[in-house]
C-alpha positions in Angstrom: 0.0 -0.1 0.1 1.4 3.4 -1.1 0.1 6.9 0.0 1.1 10.4 -1.0 3.2 11.6 2.1 2.6 15.4 1.0 -1.1 15.1 1.8 0.1 14.6 5.6 2.3 17.8 5.6 -0.7 20.1 7.3 -1.2 17.6 9.6 2.4 17.2 10.7 2.9 20.9 10.4 0.0 21.5 13.0 1.1 19.0 15.4 4.7 20.3 15.2 3.1 24.0 15.8 1.6 23.0 19.1 5.3 22.7 20.4 6.3 26.1 18.8 2.9 27.8 20.4 2.7 26.2 23.6 6.1 24.6 24.9 8.6 27.2 24.0 10.0 29.0 27.0 8.8 25.9 29.4 10.6 23.1 27.6 14.2 22.9 25.8 13.6 21.8 22.0 15.1 18.7 22.8 12.1 18.0 25.1 9.4 18.8 22.8 8.8 15.3 22.1 8.3 14.4 25.8 5.1 15.9 25.3 3.8 15.8 21.7 4.4 12.0 21.1 2.5 10.9 24.0 -0.5 13.4 23.3 -0.4 12.0 19.8 -0.6 8.6 20.9 -3.4 9.4 23.8 -5.7 11.5 21.4 -5.5 8.5 18.6 -6.4 5.9 21.5 -8.9 8.3 22.7 -10.7 8.6 19.6 -11.0 4.8 19.1 -12.6 4.9 22.5 -15.3 7.4 22.2 -17.8 5.8 20.2 -18.0 2.8 23.1 -16.9 5.0 25.8 -20.5 4.9 27.7 -20.9 1.0 27.3 -17.6 0.5 28.9 -18.2 2.7 31.9 -22.0 1.2 32.3 -20.2 -2.2 32.3 -17.3 -0.9 34.6 -19.8 0.6 37.4 -22.0 -2.5 37.3 -19.2 -5.2 37.8 -16.2 -3.4 39.6 -17.6 -4.4 43.2 -18.4 -7.8 41.8 -15.7 -9.1 39.6 -11.8 -8.9 40.8 -10.7 -8.9 37.0 -12.8 -6.8 34.4 -10.1 -6.9 32.0 -11.8 -9.4 29.6 -15.1 -8.0 29.9 -14.2 -4.2 29.3 -12.3 -5.3 25.9 -15.4 -7.5 25.0 -17.4 -6.6 21.7 -21.0 -6.4 23.6 -20.1 -5.0 27.0 -16.8 -3.1 26.3 -14.4 -1.4 23.9 -14.7 -4.1 21.3 -10.7 -3.7 20.8 -7.5 -4.7 23.1 -7.6 -1.9 25.4 -10.2 0.4 27.2 -10.5 3.5 29.7 -12.7 3.5 32.7 -12.4 7.2 33.7 -15.8 9.3 33.0 -13.6 11.4 31.3 -12.8 11.9 27.4 -9.9 14.6 26.0 -12.7 16.5 25.0 -14.6 16.4 27.9 -11.7 17.6 30.1 -11.9 20.9 28.2 -15.2 21.5 30.4 -13.7 21.9 33.5 -10.3 24.1 33.1 -10.1 24.9 37.0 -9.6 20.9 37.7 -7.7 20.0 34.5 -4.8 18.7 36.0 -6.6 16.4 38.4 -9.1 15.3 36.1 -6.4 14.5 33.3 -4.6 12.3 35.8 -7.9 10.5 36.5 -8.2 10.2 32.8 -4.9 8.9 32.3 -5.4 6.3 35.4 -8.3 5.2 34.0 -6.6 3.4 30.5 -6.0 -0.5 30.6 -2.8 -2.0 32.1 -1.5 -2.1 28.6 -1.7 1.6 27.7 -0.4 2.1 31.4 2.7 0.4 30.2 2.8 2.6 27.2 2.1 6.1 29.3 5.2 4.9 31.6 7.5 4.1 28.8 7.1 7.8 27.6 7.4 9.0 31.2 4.4 11.3 30.4 3.4 11.5 34.0 6.6 13.2 34.7 5.3 16.3 32.3 1.9 17.0 33.8 3.3 19.2 36.9 5.7 21.1 34.4 2.7 21.5 31.9 0.1 22.6 34.5 2.8 24.9 36.4 3.1 26.7 33.4 -0.5 26.8 32.7 0.1 25.1 29.4 -1.7 21.7 30.1 -5.4 23.0 29.1 -3.9 24.5 26.2 -2.1 21.4 24.5 -5.2 19.1 25.3 -7.2 21.8 23.6 -4.9 21.7 20.4 -5.0 18.2 20.0 -8.7 18.0 20.3 -9.1 20.8 17.7 -11.4 20.2 14.7 -8.1 21.0 12.4 -7.0 17.7 12.8 -8.3 14.1 12.9 -6.1 11.4 14.2 -8.7 8.9 14.0 -7.9 5.4 12.4 -10.6 6.0 9.7 -8.7 9.6 8.7 -5.4 8.4 9.3 -4.8 4.6 8.6 -1.7 2.9 10.6 0.6 3.4 7.7 0.0 6.8 7.6 0.5 7.4 11.2 3.8 5.7 11.0 4.7 8.2 8.4 3.5 11.2 10.9 5.6 9.5 13.9 8.5 9.3 11.6 8.6 13.0 10.5 7.8 14.2 13.8 10.9 12.5 15.2 13.0 13.6 12.6 12.1 17.4 12.9 12.6 16.9 16.8 16.0 15.3 16.4 17.2 17.7 13.5 16.0 20.6 15.7 18.5 19.5 18.3 21.2 17.9 16.0 20.4 14.6 17.4 20.4 11.4 15.5 17.7 11.4 13.1 15.7 8.6 11.6 17.6 5.9 13.9 14.3 4.1 14.6 12.9 4.1 11.3 13.2 2.5 8.0 11.8 4.2 5.2 8.4 2.3 4.0 9.6 1.8 0.4 12.6 -0.3 1.7 10.4 -2.3 3.9 8.1 -2.9 0.8 11.1 -4.2 -1.3 11.9 -6.5 1.5 8.6 -7.8 2.1 8.3 -8.4 -2.0 11.9 -10.5 -1.7 10.9 -12.3 1.4 7.3 -13.5 1.0 6.8 -13.9 -2.9 9.3 -16.7 -3.8 7.1 -18.7 -1.0 3.7 -17.3 -1.6 2.1 -20.6 -2.3 3.4 -22.0 0.7 1.8 -19.6 2.8 -1.6 -19.3 1.8 -3.0 -21.2 4.7 -1.9 -21.9 8.4 0.0 -19.8 10.8 3.0 -18.1 10.4 5.2 -16.2 13.2 7.1 -12.9 11.9 9.7 -11.3 14.1 11.4 -8.2 14.0 14.3 -8.0 17.0 14.8 -4.2 16.4 11.2 -3.5 15.9 11.3 0.3 16.0 7.8 1.6 15.3 6.5 -2.0 14.4 6.5 -0.9 10.7 8.1 -4.2 9.5 5.8 -6.2 11.3 2.5 -4.6 10.4 3.8 -4.1 6.7 4.5 -7.9 6.4 1.4 -9.0 7.5 -0.4 -6.5 5.4 1.6 -7.7 2.3 0.7 -11.3 3.2 -3.2 -11.0 3.7 -4.4 -8.0 1.7 -7.0 -9.0 -0.6 -5.9 -6.8 -3.3 -2.4 -8.0 -3.0 0.0 -10.0 -4.5 -0.4 -13.0 -2.0 -3.8 -12.7 -0.7 -2.9 -15.4 2.2 -5.7 -16.7 4.5 -3.5 -17.8 6.9 -3.3 -16.5 10.5 -0.2 -14.2 10.9 1.3 -13.5 14.6 3.7 -10.4 15.0 6.6 -10.4 17.5 8.9 -7.6 18.0 11.3 -6.3 20.6 12.4 -2.8 20.9 14.8 -1.1 23.7 14.4 2.5 23.2 11.2 3.4 25.6 9.4 6.0 23.4 9.7 4.1 20.0 8.9 1.1 22.2 5.5 3.1 23.1 4.8 3.9 19.8 5.2 0.4 18.5 2.7 -1.0 21.1 0.1 1.7 20.6 0.3 0.7 17.2 -0.4 -2.9 17.9 -3.2 -1.9 20.1 -4.9 0.1 17.4 -4.4 -2.7 15.0 -5.8 -5.2 17.4 -2.8 -7.1 17.3 -1.5 -8.8 20.7 0.7 -6.1 22.5 2.1 -8.6 24.6 4.3 -9.7 21.5 6.0 -6.5 21.5 8.2 -6.5 24.5 11.0 -4.2 26.1 14.5 -4.8 26.6 18.1 -5.2 24.5 17.4 -8.1 22.4 21.1 -9.3 22.5 21.4 -9.3 26.4 17.6 -9.1 27.5 15.6 -11.5 24.7 12.2 -11.1 25.6 10.8 -14.3 24.6 10.9 -18.1 25.3 14.4 -19.3 24.2 12.9 -22.1 22.3 10.4 -20.0 20.4 11.2 -20.2 16.5 10.0 -17.6 13.8 9.1 -18.4 10.1 10.0 -14.9 8.9 12.5 -12.1 10.3 12.8 -8.9 9.2 14.7 -6.3 11.0 17.1 -3.0 10.4 19.5 -3.5 13.3 21.6 -0.3 14.5 25.0 -0.4 12.7 28.1 1.3 14.1 26.5 1.2 17.4 28.4 0.0 20.7 26.9 -3.4 22.1 29.5 -3.2 25.1 26.8 -3.2 27.7 25.3 -6.2 26.2 28.4 -8.0 26.1 29.2 -7.3 29.6 25.9 -8.7 30.7 26.2 -11.8 28.7 30.0 -12.2 29.6 29.0 -11.9 33.4 26.0 -14.7 33.2 28.6 -16.8 31.6 31.0 -16.8 34.2 33.6 -14.6 32.2 32.9 -15.9 28.8 29.6 -15.9 26.2 27.9 -19.0 26.6 24.6 -18.0 25.0 23.5 -20.5 22.4 22.4 -17.8 20.2 26.1 -16.6 19.9 27.6 -20.1 19.3 28.4 -21.7 16.1 29.0 -25.5 16.3 31.9 -26.6 14.6 33.1 -30.3 13.6 35.1 -30.8 16.8 34.2 -27.8 18.8 32.0 -24.7 19.3 32.9 -21.2 19.5 31.1 -17.9 20.4 31.0 -15.6 17.0 31.1 -12.0 18.7 31.7 -8.9 16.6 34.2 -5.8 17.9 32.1 -4.0 20.7 31.9 -0.8 18.7 29.3 -2.6 16.3 26.9 -5.2 16.9 24.8 -5.4 14.0 26.1 -9.0 13.0 25.3 -10.2 16.5 21.5 -9.5 15.6 22.1 -11.7 12.4 23.5 -14.7 14.9 20.3 -14.1 17.2 18.2 -14.4 14.1 19.8 -17.6 12.8 19.1 -19.3 16.3 15.6 -18.6 15.7 15.0 -20.2 12.4 12.5 -23.2 12.2 13.8 -26.4 10.7 10.4 -27.4 8.9 9.9 -28.0 5.3 9.4 -23.9 5.0 12.2 -23.0 7.0 12.6 -19.5 7.8 13.5 -16.3 5.6 15.4 -13.3 7.0 15.8 -10.0 5.5 18.1 -7.6 7.3 19.6 -3.9 6.4 23.0 -3.4 6.8 26.0 -1.0 6.3 28.8 -2.3 4.4 30.7 -3.1 7.7 28.7 -6.4 7.7 30.0 -7.3 4.2 33.7 -6.9 4.9 34.8 -6.0 8.5 36.7 -8.5 10.4 40.1 -10.2 9.4 40.1 -14.2 8.9 39.4 -15.8 12.2 37.7 -12.7 13.9 34.0 -12.6 14.8 32.5 -10.6 11.8 34.2 -13.1 9.2 33.2 -16.2 11.3 29.8 -15.0 10.9 29.7 -14.8 7.3 31.5 -17.7 7.1 28.8 -19.6 9.0 26.1 -18.2 7.0 27.9 -18.8 3.6 29.2 -22.3 4.2 26.0 -23.4 5.5 24.4 -22.1 2.3 22.2 -19.7 3.8 23.1 -16.4 2.3 20.8 -16.2 -0.8 21.2 -12.7 -1.9 22.9 -9.3 -1.4 21.1 -6.2 -2.5 22.8 -2.9 -2.6 20.2 0.0 -1.8 20.6 3.4 -3.5 22.5 5.9 -1.2 20.8 8.7 0.7 17.7 6.5 1.4 17.8 7.1 5.2 17.1 10.2 7.4 20.3 10.1 9.0 22.8 8.7 7.0 23.8 8.7 2.8 26.2 5.8 3.6 25.9 2.6 1.3 23.6 0.2 2.7 22.3 -3.3 2.0 19.6 -5.9 2.3 21.1 -9.6 3.3 18.4 -12.4 2.1 19.2 -15.3 4.5 17.3 -18.9 4.5 17.7 -22.2 5.7 15.8 -23.9 2.8 17.2 -22.4 -0.4 15.3 -23.9 -3.6 17.1 -26.1 -5.9 18.3 -23.8 -8.3 20.0 -21.6 -5.6 21.8 -23.8 -3.6 25.5 -23.3 -3.6 25.1 -19.7 -5.2 25.0 -16.2 -3.9 23.1 -13.3 -6.0 24.3 -9.9 -5.9 21.9 -7.0 -6.9 23.2 -3.5 -7.5 19.9 -1.3 -6.9 22.4 1.6 -6.4 21.9 2.8 -9.8 19.6 5.3 -11.4 17.4 2.6 -12.9 16.3 1.5 -9.6 15.6 4.8 -7.8 14.2 8.4 -8.2 15.2 11.6 -6.7 12.9 13.4 -4.2 11.6 16.7 -4.9 12.5 17.8 -1.4 14.8 16.1 1.0 14.1 14.7 4.3 17.0 15.1 6.5 19.9 13.1 4.4 17.1 11.2 2.7 17.5 12.2 -1.2 16.5 9.6 -3.0 13.4 6.9 -3.1 12.2 3.7 -4.4 9.1 4.1 -6.4 6.8 1.1 -7.2 8.4 0.5 -10.4 11.7 0.6 -9.1 10.7 -2.0 -6.3 9.2 -4.1 -9.2 12.6 -4.1 -11.3 14.6 -5.0 -8.0 12.1 -7.8 -7.1 12.3 -9.2 -10.6 15.8 -9.1 -10.7 15.8 -11.3 -7.7 12.9 -13.9 -8.9 14.6 -14.3 -12.3 17.9 -15.4 -10.8 19.8 -14.5 -13.9 23.1 -12.7 -14.6 22.6 -9.1 -16.2 24.6 -6.1 -15.9 22.8 -5.4 -12.5 22.6 -8.9 -11.2 25.7 -11.1 -10.6 25.6 -14.8 -9.2 28.8 -16.6 -7.7 29.6 -19.8 -6.2 29.5 -19.7 -2.6 33.5 -20.0 -2.1 33.9 -17.0 -4.5 33.8 -14.8 -1.2 36.0 -17.0 0.7 39.6 -16.4 1.0 42.7 -18.5 2.7 44.7 -16.1 4.9 48.2 -17.4 5.3 51.2 -16.1 7.2 54.1 -15.2 5.4 57.4 -15.6 7.5 60.6 -14.1 6.7 63.8 -15.4 8.8 65.4 -13.2 11.1 68.7 -11.6 10.0 70.6 -9.7 12.7 73.9 -8.2 12.8 75.6 -8.3 16.4 78.7 -6.1 17.7 80.0 -6.1 21.2 81.7 -2.9 21.1 81.7 -0.3 24.0 78.4 1.8 22.4 76.1 -1.4 22.2 77.5 -3.0 25.6 76.6 0.2 27.4 73.1 -0.1 26.6 72.9 -3.4 28.6 73.3 -1.1 31.6 69.4 -0.3 31.1 68.1 -3.4 29.3 65.4 -4.5 32.0 62.7 -2.2 30.9 61.6 1.6 30.5 65.1 2.1 29.0 64.6 5.8 28.3 63.8 6.7 31.9 66.4 4.5 33.3 68.9 6.9 31.4 67.4 9.9 33.0 67.9 8.3 36.2 71.5 7.2 35.8 72.2 10.7 34.4 71.0 12.3 37.5 71.7 9.6 40.3 74.9 7.9 38.8 75.8 5.0 40.8 73.2 5.5 43.5 71.1 3.3 41.6 73.2 0.3 42.8 73.5 1.3 46.4 71.4 0.0 49.2 71.7 2.7 51.9 68.6 4.7 52.5 70.0 7.9 51.0 70.5 6.4 47.7 67.0 4.7 47.7 65.6 8.1 48.5 67.3 9.9 45.9 66.4 7.3 42.9 62.6 7.3 44.3 62.5 11.1 44.7 63.5 11.8 41.1 61.4 9.0 39.7 58.4 10.9 41.5 59.3 14.5 40.4 59.4 13.0 36.8 55.8 11.7 36.9 54.6 15.1 38.5 56.5 17.0 36.0 55.0 14.9 33.1 51.6 15.6 34.5 51.5 18.9 36.1 50.4 21.9 34.2 51.7 25.4 35.2 48.1 26.4 36.5 48.2 23.6 39.0 49.8 23.2 42.5 52.3 20.0 42.4 51.0 17.1 44.1 52.5 15.7 47.0 55.4 13.4 46.2 53.9 10.2 47.4 53.6 7.1 45.3 49.9 7.1 46.3 49.1 10.0 43.9 50.3 8.0 40.8 48.0 6.1 38.5 48.2 2.3 38.0 50.6 2.2 34.8 52.9 4.9 36.8 52.9 2.7 40.0 54.0 -0.2 37.9 57.0 1.9 35.9 57.6 3.1 39.5 58.3 -0.3 41.2 60.4 -1.5 38.1 63.1 1.3 37.9 63.5 1.8 41.5 63.9 -2.1 41.9 67.8 -2.2 43.1 67.9 -5.8 41.6 67.0 -5.0 38.1 69.9 -2.4 38.1 72.6 -4.9 39.6 71.3 -7.4 37.3 71.7 -5.2 34.1 75.1 -4.0 35.5 76.4 -7.7 35.8 75.4 -8.7 32.3 76.8 -5.3 31.2 80.2 -6.3 32.7 80.0 -9.9 31.5 79.2 -9.1 27.9 82.0 -6.5 27.9 84.4 -9.2 29.1 82.9 -11.4 26.1 84.3 -8.8 23.8 88.1 -9.6 24.5 87.0 -13.2 23.0 84.5 -12.3 20.5 86.0 -8.9 19.2 84.4 -5.6 18.7 83.9 -5.5 15.1 80.2 -6.2 13.6 79.5 -9.9 13.1 77.1 -11.0 10.7 76.4 -14.9 11.3 74.0 -15.0 14.2 74.4 -18.5 14.2 77.8 -18.8 14.9 77.7 -16.2 17.4 74.9 -18.1 19.1 77.1 -21.5 19.3 79.9 -19.3 20.7 77.9 -17.5 23.1 76.8 -20.8 24.6 80.3 -22.3 24.4 81.8 -19.1 26.6 79.0 -19.4 28.9 79.6 -23.0 29.7 83.5 -22.3 29.8 82.9 -19.4 32.3 80.3 -21.1 34.3 77.5 -18.5 33.2 73.9 -19.4 33.3 71.4 -17.0 31.5 67.8 -16.9 32.3 65.4 -16.5 28.9 64.8 -12.9 29.5 68.7 -12.3 30.3 69.4 -13.7 26.7 66.6 -11.6 25.2 67.8 -8.5 27.0 71.3 -8.9 25.8 70.4 -9.3 22.1 68.3 -6.4 21.9 71.1 -4.0 23.1 73.7 -5.6 20.8 72.0 -6.6 17.6 70.2 -4.8 14.6 68.6 -6.2 11.6 70.6 -6.1 8.8 69.6 -7.9 5.5 73.0 -9.0 4.7 73.1 -11.1 8.0 72.8 -15.0 8.2 69.3 -16.3 8.5 68.7 -17.4 11.8 68.4 -20.9 12.2 65.7 -22.4 14.8 66.3 -26.2 14.2 67.2 -28.8 11.8 64.6 -31.3 11.1 65.7 -35.2 10.7 65.4 -35.3 7.2 67.6 -32.0 7.1 65.2 -29.3 6.4 66.2 -26.1 8.2 63.5 -24.3 10.0 64.4 -20.7 10.7 63.5 -18.1 13.4 60.7 -16.0 12.0 61.3 -12.2 12.2 58.1 -10.7 14.0 58.7 -7.5 12.1 58.9 -8.8 8.7 55.8 -11.3 9.2 53.0 -10.4 6.9 49.6 -11.9 5.7 48.2 -12.9 2.6 44.6 -13.3 1.6 44.5 -16.1 -1.4 40.7 -16.4 -3.0 39.7 -20.1 -1.9 39.6 -20.9 -5.8 43.4 -20.5 -6.0 46.1 -23.0 -5.0 47.8 -21.8 -2.3 51.3 -23.1 -2.9 50.9 -21.8 -6.6 49.9 -18.2 -5.4 53.2 -18.4 -3.0 55.3 -19.3 -5.5 54.2 -16.7 -8.2 53.2 -14.0 -6.0 55.4 -13.9 -3.0 58.7 -15.9 -3.7 59.8 -13.8 -6.3 59.9 -10.9 -4.0 60.9 -12.7 -0.9 62.7 -15.9 -1.7 63.5 -16.6 1.9 59.8 -16.8 2.8 57.7 -19.7 4.1 54.4 -20.4 5.2 52.8 -22.9 7.6 49.8 -24.7 6.4 48.5 -25.4 10.1 48.3 -21.3 10.5 45.9 -20.9 7.7 42.5 -19.4 8.6 39.6 -19.3 6.1 37.7 -16.0 6.3 34.9 -14.5 4.3 34.1 -11.2 2.7 31.8 -9.6 0.2 33.7 -7.0 -1.4 30.5 -5.5 -3.4 31.8 -2.7 -5.6 34.5 -5.2 -7.2 31.7 -6.8 -9.0 30.0 -3.9 -10.3 32.8 -1.4 -10.8 32.6 -0.1 -14.5 35.9 1.8 -15.4 35.2 5.3 -17.0 38.3 6.3 -19.1 39.8 9.8 -18.0 39.5 12.7 -20.6 41.9 13.2 -23.4 44.3 15.6 -22.4 43.7 17.7 -25.6 40.2 17.9 -24.3 41.3 19.2 -20.9 43.9 21.5 -22.5 40.9 22.9 -25.1 38.8 23.7 -22.1 41.7 25.5 -20.4 42.3 27.5 -23.4 38.7 28.7 -23.8 38.8 29.6 -20.0 41.5 31.8 -20.2 39.9 33.3 -23.5 36.9 34.2 -21.4 38.8 35.5 -18.7 41.2 37.7 -21.1 37.9 39.0 -22.7 36.2 39.8 -19.0 39.6 41.6 -18.0 39.7 43.9 -21.1 36.2 44.7 -20.7 37.1 45.7 -16.9 39.9 47.8 -18.1 38.0 49.7 -20.8 
């Protein structure tokens, strides 16, 4: 169903004007929505209840002292409201205007009369907190009066749910833009939802004509994806005309948006208890075993899920054990988690865990930005999730949407189509559809925030046909699953170090333990006191270190802090303990003296065979009864060696078959991503060894990753203009400039 959104502009302007006329000077602009949004919902509910108001009051008065629970009776068709909610107060919003002197008390009585499900909505809006403010500013009566004006009609007959959705979206966008807040975060443009419903439901339309189906949105927002899904399936004039029973489920963690969504469900006579509040990732609101037939969502992208991760980790005793986020592998199972600054693929994992194992299976349509396609290296959470989806043959298609489709961002966005029941002709394949082309969208006459483009019915039809036809075209590409996989190998290079035991290098061992530069400053100031255990020497070293930290942190305007260790931060305390430890100074001094003595036997000229040096070093130590810990050897080496490509490669070991294994230089270590369709060794020999003949790779270190570089498949080269054309243009500009200058002078 499509509507002309321009027809709604007068209504939206009128509602917004209530804030401009009556909330200014009482509320900050950022708080206007705290009054306008709940009042819009309340007035809409009020109009639904008006025709049955007297009947509900009669029933309530008749049975309130006889029955403990009147809920079902007050919702019934014969004696109640005939809808999923009611109000037992004697007032309507309009009748409140008959007693301006008692407007506050009567309005509170009116709100108290709503059924529990509406009380939840009012509570999530936190609207009761605003009543005192409005009353004290003498604005409460005026606001109610405006919402009851004959100039607007918020009834369902005048304003169907789809139209109301546009009104809420636009109001939120205006409120957010007025305060530079995040606009449009909660809403997906309706034409994108329409495209998603076409793609999700049309391929299985013959299988959903009868029966019962569950539709779910884990990031429900205003509930538009849910309600539009049901409309698309059951519309008598639509493409499917299903007679099935459709159950809508959703979860939303923003109180205001949750309240809007739940009120929308009430007005549509949907079960409001199937819209739950809370964070889906850490506070899933439904039974863990509940599965869904269809899932459509637009999860937040580029948004941190750290709070959710902390809750999940705490519940798992230090690690995530929630089965929704576990990937079962051949021999074990691992949690697939993304980096904390972007949790969009965590919602995909959640939905995968909610897929049904039936003949129909489940179908998912999820909107993402490009990060979901390529962020994350092989072995990291994002890549592991893509790997899981593709290797299990669940990714049906990726559809690139036009840019500038959303209110708050113009970045590229994509729809992932996922199913655990691919039709035979799609098995082992992934379809990429590029709808970010002028053939598939139109320009809006007027921008809405960042939204400059729109999908019209003919555009939706074209994209849907590309999907259903499943053919290669300039805008539709079909690939084998492994097209998007790659083997990541680690390319090793041997360490090559030169060694020199001259005075310059051996002197560095004096500061080898740690914090080399600070130790040099301490020694320059305190000298031999660093080796002395007397109190005066230790105090001198400690005071110097404390002053060093104070000078590092204190600004000219601040009083210096007291010279005590307690004033240091955690990192500083650690360094303080290291550099004031006399044992470390004495160790370094001893190592320096011993290596200096070695120089008499090794010489002081540069050496380029680390293997010969290592052998001689061990022999020297054995002969002189010198025993060095691994850290001692490491600290000595870092002071007397440096990388030199002319040096011999350092040998780690020699295998029984004579194969020489070299020490890998961590500074030269690199990775290569090799498409799964290519032979790794052949790639290595042609693409690596010609440039690094001493390189090697270890098959046991290989990781498999997946990414979808969408632009790679649809990039069209445009040749640059000829230099002669550019020169001609420059010449014409110069001629024009000369002519203008001549006219000015004359």
